[in-house]
KEGUVO-493146 format. One record per residue (C-alpha): residue number from 1; x, y negated, z negated. Coordinates in Angstrom, 2 decimals. Each point is the difference from the previous one (the first is absolute). Last residue first. Example, Ala and Ser with C-alpha at 12.3 -4.5 7.8 and 13.67 -1.06 7.14 Angstrom:
REM KEGUVO-493146
<atom><n>2</n><x>13.67</x><y>1.06</y><z>-7.14</z></atom>
<atom><n>1</n><x>-1.37</x><y>3.44</y><z>-0.66</z></atom>
This chain:
REM KEGUVO-493146
<atom><n>254</n><x>-40.62</x><y>-99.66</y><z>-13.48</z></atom>
<atom><n>253</n><x>0.25</x><y>-1.30</y><z>-3.57</z></atom>
<atom><n>252</n><x>3.47</x><y>1.43</y><z>-0.70</z></atom>
<atom><n>251</n><x>1.24</x><y>-1.21</y><z>3.39</z></atom>
<atom><n>250</n><x>-1.28</x><y>-3.56</y><z>-0.53</z></atom>
<atom><n>249</n><x>1.66</x><y>-0.09</y><z>-3.42</z></atom>
<atom><n>248</n><x>3.33</x><y>1.03</y><z>1.49</z></atom>
<atom><n>247</n><x>-0.41</x><y>-2.46</y><z>2.90</z></atom>
<atom><n>246</n><x>-0.53</x><y>-2.97</y><z>-2.37</z></atom>
<atom><n>245</n><x>-3.53</x><y>-1.36</y><z>-0.25</z></atom>
<atom><n>244</n><x>-2.37</x><y>-2.59</y><z>1.46</z></atom>
<atom><n>243</n><x>-0.30</x><y>1.90</y><z>3.28</z></atom>
<atom><n>242</n><x>0.92</x><y>-2.69</y><z>2.53</z></atom>
<atom><n>241</n><x>2.14</x><y>-2.40</y><z>-2.02</z></atom>
<atom><n>240</n><x>1.53</x><y>2.40</y><z>-2.53</z></atom>
<atom><n>239</n><x>0.52</x><y>2.60</y><z>2.71</z></atom>
<atom><n>238</n><x>1.67</x><y>-2.62</y><z>2.18</z></atom>
<atom><n>237</n><x>2.42</x><y>-1.02</y><z>-2.76</z></atom>
<atom><n>236</n><x>0.85</x><y>3.62</y><z>-0.83</z></atom>
<atom><n>235</n><x>1.00</x><y>0.70</y><z>3.60</z></atom>
<atom><n>234</n><x>2.25</x><y>-3.08</y><z>0.09</z></atom>
<atom><n>233</n><x>1.54</x><y>1.12</y><z>-3.30</z></atom>
<atom><n>232</n><x>0.78</x><y>3.37</y><z>1.60</z></atom>
<atom><n>231</n><x>2.01</x><y>-1.50</y><z>2.86</z></atom>
<atom><n>230</n><x>-0.32</x><y>-1.69</y><z>3.40</z></atom>
<atom><n>229</n><x>-3.30</x><y>1.74</y><z>0.64</z></atom>
<atom><n>228</n><x>-0.71</x><y>1.77</y><z>3.29</z></atom>
<atom><n>227</n><x>-1.87</x><y>3.07</y><z>-1.21</z></atom>
<atom><n>226</n><x>3.08</x><y>2.26</y><z>0.12</z></atom>
<atom><n>225</n><x>1.99</x><y>-2.57</y><z>-1.99</z></atom>
<atom><n>224</n><x>-2.55</x><y>-0.17</y><z>-2.81</z></atom>
<atom><n>223</n><x>-0.45</x><y>3.78</y><z>-0.02</z></atom>
<atom><n>222</n><x>3.74</x><y>0.48</y><z>-0.35</z></atom>
<atom><n>221</n><x>0.22</x><y>-2.35</y><z>-2.98</z></atom>
<atom><n>220</n><x>-3.06</x><y>1.52</y><z>-1.64</z></atom>
<atom><n>219</n><x>1.00</x><y>3.64</y><z>0.38</z></atom>
<atom><n>218</n><x>-3.50</x><y>1.37</y><z>-0.29</z></atom>
<atom><n>217</n><x>-0.98</x><y>2.96</y><z>-2.18</z></atom>
<atom><n>216</n><x>-3.14</x><y>1.65</y><z>1.43</z></atom>
<atom><n>215</n><x>0.09</x><y>-2.00</y><z>3.23</z></atom>
<atom><n>214</n><x>-2.98</x><y>-0.06</y><z>2.37</z></atom>
<atom><n>213</n><x>-1.94</x><y>-2.61</y><z>-1.98</z></atom>
<atom><n>212</n><x>3.11</x><y>-2.16</y><z>-0.12</z></atom>
<atom><n>211</n><x>0.51</x><y>0.17</y><z>3.76</z></atom>
<atom><n>210</n><x>-3.58</x><y>-1.14</y><z>0.61</z></atom>
<atom><n>209</n><x>0.43</x><y>-2.86</y><z>-2.46</z></atom>
<atom><n>208</n><x>3.25</x><y>-1.03</y><z>1.73</z></atom>
<atom><n>207</n><x>-1.54</x><y>-0.09</y><z>3.47</z></atom>
<atom><n>206</n><x>-2.88</x><y>-2.03</y><z>-1.40</z></atom>
<atom><n>205</n><x>2.51</x><y>-2.48</y><z>-1.45</z></atom>
<atom><n>204</n><x>1.81</x><y>-0.26</y><z>3.35</z></atom>
<atom><n>203</n><x>-3.25</x><y>-0.74</y><z>1.82</z></atom>
<atom><n>202</n><x>-0.88</x><y>-2.48</y><z>-2.76</z></atom>
<atom><n>201</n><x>3.29</x><y>-1.79</y><z>0.57</z></atom>
<atom><n>200</n><x>-0.63</x><y>-0.08</y><z>3.76</z></atom>
<atom><n>199</n><x>-3.42</x><y>-1.62</y><z>-0.49</z></atom>
<atom><n>198</n><x>1.58</x><y>-2.52</y><z>-2.34</z></atom>
<atom><n>197</n><x>2.61</x><y>-0.93</y><z>2.60</z></atom>
<atom><n>196</n><x>-2.57</x><y>-0.12</y><z>2.83</z></atom>
<atom><n>195</n><x>-2.07</x><y>-2.48</y><z>-2.03</z></atom>
<atom><n>194</n><x>-3.34</x><y>1.41</y><z>-1.04</z></atom>
<atom><n>193</n><x>-3.56</x><y>-0.07</y><z>1.34</z></atom>
<atom><n>192</n><x>0.52</x><y>2.01</y><z>3.17</z></atom>
<atom><n>191</n><x>-1.36</x><y>-2.24</y><z>2.78</z></atom>
<atom><n>190</n><x>0.24</x><y>-3.46</y><z>-1.56</z></atom>
<atom><n>189</n><x>3.04</x><y>0.61</y><z>-2.21</z></atom>
<atom><n>188</n><x>1.79</x><y>1.93</y><z>2.73</z></atom>
<atom><n>187</n><x>-0.58</x><y>-2.70</y><z>2.61</z></atom>
<atom><n>186</n><x>1.46</x><y>-2.65</y><z>-2.29</z></atom>
<atom><n>185</n><x>2.97</x><y>2.20</y><z>-0.96</z></atom>
<atom><n>184</n><x>0.79</x><y>0.84</y><z>3.63</z></atom>
<atom><n>183</n><x>-0.10</x><y>-3.67</y><z>0.96</z></atom>
<atom><n>182</n><x>2.29</x><y>-0.94</y><z>-2.89</z></atom>
<atom><n>181</n><x>2.48</x><y>2.78</y><z>0.79</z></atom>
<atom><n>180</n><x>0.22</x><y>-1.34</y><z>3.54</z></atom>
<atom><n>179</n><x>-1.08</x><y>2.15</y><z>2.91</z></atom>
<atom><n>178</n><x>1.76</x><y>2.30</y><z>2.48</z></atom>
<atom><n>177</n><x>-1.27</x><y>3.25</y><z>-1.50</z></atom>
<atom><n>176</n><x>3.52</x><y>1.30</y><z>-0.64</z></atom>
<atom><n>175</n><x>0.95</x><y>-3.34</y><z>-1.53</z></atom>
<atom><n>174</n><x>-3.02</x><y>0.04</y><z>-2.30</z></atom>
<atom><n>173</n><x>0.89</x><y>3.52</y><z>-1.12</z></atom>
<atom><n>172</n><x>3.62</x><y>-0.97</y><z>-0.70</z></atom>
<atom><n>171</n><x>-1.09</x><y>-2.92</y><z>-2.17</z></atom>
<atom><n>170</n><x>-2.53</x><y>2.30</y><z>-1.73</z></atom>
<atom><n>169</n><x>2.64</x><y>2.52</y><z>-1.03</z></atom>
<atom><n>168</n><x>-1.22</x><y>3.56</y><z>0.57</z></atom>
<atom><n>167</n><x>-0.03</x><y>2.29</y><z>-3.03</z></atom>
<atom><n>166</n><x>-3.75</x><y>0.24</y><z>-0.47</z></atom>
<atom><n>165</n><x>-0.12</x><y>3.67</y><z>0.93</z></atom>
<atom><n>164</n><x>1.81</x><y>-0.83</y><z>3.26</z></atom>
<atom><n>163</n><x>-2.82</x><y>1.45</y><z>2.08</z></atom>
<atom><n>162</n><x>-2.54</x><y>-2.00</y><z>-2.02</z></atom>
<atom><n>161</n><x>1.86</x><y>-3.26</y><z>0.58</z></atom>
<atom><n>160</n><x>0.37</x><y>0.62</y><z>3.74</z></atom>
<atom><n>159</n><x>-3.61</x><y>1.08</y><z>0.45</z></atom>
<atom><n>158</n><x>-1.26</x><y>-2.97</y><z>-1.97</z></atom>
<atom><n>157</n><x>2.00</x><y>-2.41</y><z>2.15</z></atom>
<atom><n>156</n><x>-1.19</x><y>1.57</y><z>3.24</z></atom>
<atom><n>155</n><x>-3.63</x><y>-0.09</y><z>-1.18</z></atom>
<atom><n>154</n><x>0.50</x><y>-3.58</y><z>-1.13</z></atom>
<atom><n>153</n><x>1.18</x><y>-1.12</y><z>3.42</z></atom>
<atom><n>152</n><x>-2.90</x><y>1.78</y><z>1.70</z></atom>
<atom><n>151</n><x>-2.56</x><y>-1.71</y><z>-2.28</z></atom>
<atom><n>150</n><x>-0.54</x><y>-2.80</y><z>2.49</z></atom>
<atom><n>149</n><x>-1.94</x><y>2.43</y><z>2.21</z></atom>
<atom><n>148</n><x>-2.55</x><y>0.50</y><z>-2.77</z></atom>
<atom><n>147</n><x>-0.39</x><y>-3.71</y><z>-0.65</z></atom>
<atom><n>146</n><x>-0.51</x><y>-0.63</y><z>3.69</z></atom>
<atom><n>145</n><x>-2.57</x><y>2.81</y><z>0.18</z></atom>
<atom><n>144</n><x>-2.03</x><y>-1.58</y><z>-2.81</z></atom>
<atom><n>143</n><x>-1.81</x><y>2.94</y><z>-1.57</z></atom>
<atom><n>142</n><x>-3.44</x><y>0.85</y><z>1.37</z></atom>
<atom><n>141</n><x>0.77</x><y>3.61</y><z>0.86</z></atom>
<atom><n>140</n><x>1.82</x><y>0.39</y><z>-3.33</z></atom>
<atom><n>139</n><x>-3.03</x><y>-1.26</y><z>-1.89</z></atom>
<atom><n>138</n><x>-2.23</x><y>2.61</y><z>1.60</z></atom>
<atom><n>137</n><x>2.54</x><y>2.73</y><z>-0.68</z></atom>
<atom><n>136</n><x>0.21</x><y>-1.05</y><z>-3.64</z></atom>
<atom><n>135</n><x>-3.80</x><y>0.09</y><z>-0.36</z></atom>
<atom><n>134</n><x>-0.17</x><y>3.49</y><z>1.51</z></atom>
<atom><n>133</n><x>2.89</x><y>1.08</y><z>-2.25</z></atom>
<atom><n>132</n><x>-1.93</x><y>-1.12</y><z>-3.07</z></atom>
<atom><n>131</n><x>-3.05</x><y>2.03</y><z>1.01</z></atom>
<atom><n>130</n><x>2.17</x><y>3.05</y><z>0.75</z></atom>
<atom><n>129</n><x>1.64</x><y>-0.27</y><z>-3.44</z></atom>
<atom><n>128</n><x>-3.44</x><y>0.06</y><z>-1.61</z></atom>
<atom><n>127</n><x>-0.91</x><y>3.15</y><z>1.92</z></atom>
<atom><n>126</n><x>3.30</x><y>1.61</y><z>-0.99</z></atom>
<atom><n>125</n><x>-0.57</x><y>-0.79</y><z>-3.66</z></atom>
<atom><n>124</n><x>-3.43</x><y>1.62</y><z>-0.16</z></atom>
<atom><n>123</n><x>-3.13</x><y>-2.08</y><z>0.25</z></atom>
<atom><n>122</n><x>-2.94</x><y>-0.59</y><z>-2.33</z></atom>
<atom><n>121</n><x>-1.82</x><y>-3.19</y><z>0.83</z></atom>
<atom><n>120</n><x>0.22</x><y>-3.69</y><z>-0.87</z></atom>
<atom><n>119</n><x>3.79</x><y>0.07</y><z>-0.41</z></atom>
<atom><n>118</n><x>1.83</x><y>-0.04</y><z>3.31</z></atom>
<atom><n>117</n><x>-2.65</x><y>-1.41</y><z>2.33</z></atom>
<atom><n>116</n><x>-0.87</x><y>-2.75</y><z>-2.48</z></atom>
<atom><n>115</n><x>3.68</x><y>-0.90</y><z>-0.41</z></atom>
<atom><n>114</n><x>0.42</x><y>-0.17</y><z>3.78</z></atom>
<atom><n>113</n><x>-2.92</x><y>-2.39</y><z>0.45</z></atom>
<atom><n>112</n><x>1.10</x><y>-2.08</y><z>-2.98</z></atom>
<atom><n>111</n><x>3.50</x><y>-0.57</y><z>1.40</z></atom>
<atom><n>110</n><x>-1.23</x><y>-0.77</y><z>3.51</z></atom>
<atom><n>109</n><x>-2.54</x><y>-2.56</y><z>-1.24</z></atom>
<atom><n>108</n><x>2.24</x><y>-1.47</y><z>-2.70</z></atom>
<atom><n>107</n><x>2.76</x><y>-1.04</y><z>2.38</z></atom>
<atom><n>106</n><x>3.08</x><y>2.07</y><z>0.81</z></atom>
<atom><n>105</n><x>2.69</x><y>-1.67</y><z>-2.12</z></atom>
<atom><n>104</n><x>-2.08</x><y>-1.56</y><z>-2.78</z></atom>
<atom><n>103</n><x>-2.36</x><y>3.01</y><z>0.08</z></atom>
<atom><n>102</n><x>3.06</x><y>2.20</y><z>-0.56</z></atom>
<atom><n>101</n><x>0.56</x><y>-1.29</y><z>-3.49</z></atom>
<atom><n>100</n><x>3.63</x><y>-1.04</y><z>-0.32</z></atom>
<atom><n>99</n><x>2.79</x><y>1.62</y><z>-2.02</z></atom>
<atom><n>98</n><x>3.32</x><y>-1.64</y><z>-0.67</z></atom>
<atom><n>97</n><x>3.70</x><y>0.88</y><z>-0.32</z></atom>
<atom><n>96</n><x>0.40</x><y>-1.15</y><z>3.63</z></atom>
<atom><n>95</n><x>-3.40</x><y>-0.88</y><z>1.46</z></atom>
<atom><n>94</n><x>0.82</x><y>-3.44</y><z>1.42</z></atom>
<atom><n>93</n><x>3.27</x><y>1.49</y><z>1.34</z></atom>
<atom><n>92</n><x>-2.21</x><y>2.08</y><z>2.30</z></atom>
<atom><n>91</n><x>-1.03</x><y>-2.86</y><z>2.25</z></atom>
<atom><n>90</n><x>-3.73</x><y>0.61</y><z>0.55</z></atom>
<atom><n>89</n><x>-2.02</x><y>1.85</y><z>2.62</z></atom>
<atom><n>88</n><x>-0.57</x><y>3.04</y><z>-2.25</z></atom>
<atom><n>87</n><x>-0.01</x><y>2.77</y><z>2.60</z></atom>
<atom><n>86</n><x>2.82</x><y>-1.15</y><z>2.29</z></atom>
<atom><n>85</n><x>1.91</x><y>-1.21</y><z>-3.06</z></atom>
<atom><n>84</n><x>0.08</x><y>3.48</y><z>-1.52</z></atom>
<atom><n>83</n><x>2.61</x><y>1.36</y><z>2.42</z></atom>
<atom><n>82</n><x>3.32</x><y>-1.44</y><z>-1.24</z></atom>
<atom><n>81</n><x>0.74</x><y>2.96</y><z>-2.24</z></atom>
<atom><n>80</n><x>-2.40</x><y>2.87</y><z>0.69</z></atom>
<atom><n>79</n><x>-3.47</x><y>-0.45</y><z>-1.38</z></atom>
<atom><n>78</n><x>-1.49</x><y>1.95</y><z>-2.89</z></atom>
<atom><n>77</n><x>-3.75</x><y>0.50</y><z>0.26</z></atom>
<atom><n>76</n><x>-2.24</x><y>0.72</y><z>-2.97</z></atom>
<atom><n>75</n><x>-2.82</x><y>2.01</y><z>-1.52</z></atom>
<atom><n>74</n><x>-0.31</x><y>-0.32</y><z>-3.78</z></atom>
<atom><n>73</n><x>-2.20</x><y>1.67</y><z>-2.62</z></atom>
<atom><n>72</n><x>0.10</x><y>-1.37</y><z>-3.51</z></atom>
<atom><n>71</n><x>-0.96</x><y>1.60</y><z>-3.32</z></atom>
<atom><n>70</n><x>0.48</x><y>-2.40</y><z>-2.90</z></atom>
<atom><n>69</n><x>2.52</x><y>-2.32</y><z>-1.64</z></atom>
<atom><n>68</n><x>2.40</x><y>-0.10</y><z>2.93</z></atom>
<atom><n>67</n><x>3.47</x><y>-1.57</y><z>-0.45</z></atom>
<atom><n>66</n><x>2.52</x><y>-0.73</y><z>2.75</z></atom>
<atom><n>65</n><x>3.57</x><y>-0.76</y><z>-1.08</z></atom>
<atom><n>64</n><x>2.02</x><y>-2.03</y><z>2.48</z></atom>
<atom><n>63</n><x>3.53</x><y>0.45</y><z>1.31</z></atom>
<atom><n>62</n><x>1.86</x><y>-2.84</y><z>1.65</z></atom>
<atom><n>61</n><x>0.22</x><y>-1.84</y><z>3.35</z></atom>
<atom><n>60</n><x>-3.31</x><y>1.30</y><z>1.31</z></atom>
<atom><n>59</n><x>-1.42</x><y>-0.46</y><z>3.49</z></atom>
<atom><n>58</n><x>-3.67</x><y>-0.92</y><z>-0.01</z></atom>
<atom><n>57</n><x>-2.98</x><y>1.79</y><z>-1.49</z></atom>
<atom><n>56</n><x>-3.24</x><y>-0.41</y><z>1.93</z></atom>
<atom><n>55</n><x>-3.34</x><y>0.15</y><z>-1.76</z></atom>
<atom><n>54</n><x>-3.38</x><y>1.70</y><z>0.08</z></atom>
<atom><n>53</n><x>-2.52</x><y>-1.38</y><z>-2.50</z></atom>
<atom><n>52</n><x>-1.00</x><y>2.34</y><z>-2.84</z></atom>
<atom><n>51</n><x>-3.59</x><y>1.20</y><z>0.20</z></atom>
<atom><n>50</n><x>0.69</x><y>3.28</y><z>-1.79</z></atom>
<atom><n>49</n><x>2.11</x><y>1.49</y><z>2.75</z></atom>
<atom><n>48</n><x>3.37</x><y>-1.31</y><z>1.18</z></atom>
<atom><n>47</n><x>1.28</x><y>-1.16</y><z>3.40</z></atom>
<atom><n>46</n><x>3.74</x><y>-0.69</y><z>0.10</z></atom>
<atom><n>45</n><x>2.03</x><y>-1.78</y><z>2.70</z></atom>
<atom><n>44</n><x>3.74</x><y>0.67</y><z>-0.11</z></atom>
<atom><n>43</n><x>3.19</x><y>-1.84</y><z>1.02</z></atom>
<atom><n>42</n><x>3.30</x><y>1.89</y><z>0.03</z></atom>
<atom><n>41</n><x>3.63</x><y>-0.59</y><z>-1.00</z></atom>
<atom><n>40</n><x>-0.24</x><y>2.60</y><z>-2.80</z></atom>
<atom><n>39</n><x>0.42</x><y>-2.06</y><z>-3.18</z></atom>
<atom><n>38</n><x>-0.77</x><y>2.32</y><z>-2.92</z></atom>
<atom><n>37</n><x>-3.47</x><y>0.74</y><z>-1.41</z></atom>
<atom><n>36</n><x>-0.26</x><y>1.01</y><z>-3.65</z></atom>
<atom><n>35</n><x>-2.97</x><y>1.93</y><z>-1.28</z></atom>
<atom><n>34</n><x>-2.53</x><y>-0.66</y><z>-2.71</z></atom>
<atom><n>33</n><x>-3.20</x><y>1.73</y><z>-1.12</z></atom>
<atom><n>32</n><x>-1.75</x><y>-2.09</y><z>-2.62</z></atom>
<atom><n>31</n><x>-1.16</x><y>0.45</y><z>-3.58</z></atom>
<atom><n>30</n><x>-2.69</x><y>-1.68</y><z>-2.09</z></atom>
<atom><n>29</n><x>-2.55</x><y>2.69</y><z>0.73</z></atom>
<atom><n>28</n><x>1.65</x><y>3.26</y><z>1.11</z></atom>
<atom><n>27</n><x>0.93</x><y>0.26</y><z>3.66</z></atom>
<atom><n>26</n><x>-2.01</x><y>0.85</y><z>3.11</z></atom>
<atom><n>25</n><x>2.00</x><y>1.34</y><z>2.92</z></atom>
<atom><n>24</n><x>1.93</x><y>-2.10</y><z>2.54</z></atom>
<atom><n>23</n><x>-0.61</x><y>1.14</y><z>3.56</z></atom>
<atom><n>22</n><x>2.31</x><y>-0.96</y><z>2.83</z></atom>
<atom><n>21</n><x>-0.29</x><y>0.00</y><z>3.78</z></atom>
<atom><n>20</n><x>2.49</x><y>-0.76</y><z>2.73</z></atom>
<atom><n>19</n><x>0.25</x><y>-1.00</y><z>3.64</z></atom>
<atom><n>18</n><x>3.54</x><y>0.05</y><z>1.30</z></atom>
<atom><n>17</n><x>2.85</x><y>-1.99</y><z>1.53</z></atom>
<atom><n>16</n><x>-2.29</x><y>-2.08</y><z>2.19</z></atom>
<atom><n>15</n><x>1.14</x><y>-2.18</y><z>2.90</z></atom>
<atom><n>14</n><x>1.40</x><y>2.32</y><z>2.67</z></atom>
<atom><n>13</n><x>-2.30</x><y>2.79</y><z>-1.24</z></atom>
<atom><n>12</n><x>-3.17</x><y>-2.01</y><z>0.51</z></atom>
<atom><n>11</n><x>-1.06</x><y>1.54</y><z>3.33</z></atom>
<atom><n>10</n><x>0.88</x><y>3.43</y><z>-1.40</z></atom>
<atom><n>9</n><x>-2.45</x><y>-0.44</y><z>-2.92</z></atom>
<atom><n>8</n><x>2.05</x><y>-0.08</y><z>-3.18</z></atom>
<atom><n>7</n><x>1.63</x><y>2.94</y><z>-1.77</z></atom>
<atom><n>6</n><x>-1.53</x><y>0.66</y><z>-3.43</z></atom>
<atom><n>5</n><x>1.48</x><y>-0.52</y><z>-3.47</z></atom>
<atom><n>4</n><x>-1.32</x><y>1.36</y><z>-3.30</z></atom>
<atom><n>3</n><x>0.00</x><y>-1.20</y><z>-3.60</z></atom>
<atom><n>2</n><x>-1.79</x><y>1.54</y><z>-2.98</z></atom>
<atom><n>1</n><x>0.75</x><y>-1.99</y><z>-3.15</z></atom>
């Protein structure tokens, strides 16, 4: 699979992590190209060629395996944590571990108009990305300003969790923000799609996967402590839950 990321339009940079494209080549009859996607604390919208409906993919709490039986071209947007709600106008917990056709979220007219512009003529990837960015900018201008301003609490919470690498206790975070743990959790589920505790665990897991890929012969106990785990068994538990395999097996397959 050919995969490439592009920086977003500057006016979208506060909300969008990247634009990306992927091309899956043709495979032999009866076979499929597969790849595993790990939880990454992001929400994506994907537009694919061949008449496939565009769809949003919500926050993930475990790995998924994506299979493609034929050639597929994809152009997509990956939102920063907590940012997709302004573009999808739905509580993000409704999309967690789900995918939803974009016409259900945007309306069929807008969805079909963009799909026609993307796929009814020959365009290069950058031209298709520009069309998607134009639609995103239009939706951002019309986003509910009250909803956007209400996201300030979540931005502060996300920044604190990310800075700590997922090691910050949620009780302490709520206290620092001057809200109850229950209020923080409710806002997090609606605006991010996960509980703050699960979001923090995935942050820590991603930190561990990055450390594993950079280590030729990891000291498992040391790596667990460096990444904020109580001990090695704690690390193994999260790898089993989020990657579907033990760390050693994950490393050998990376």
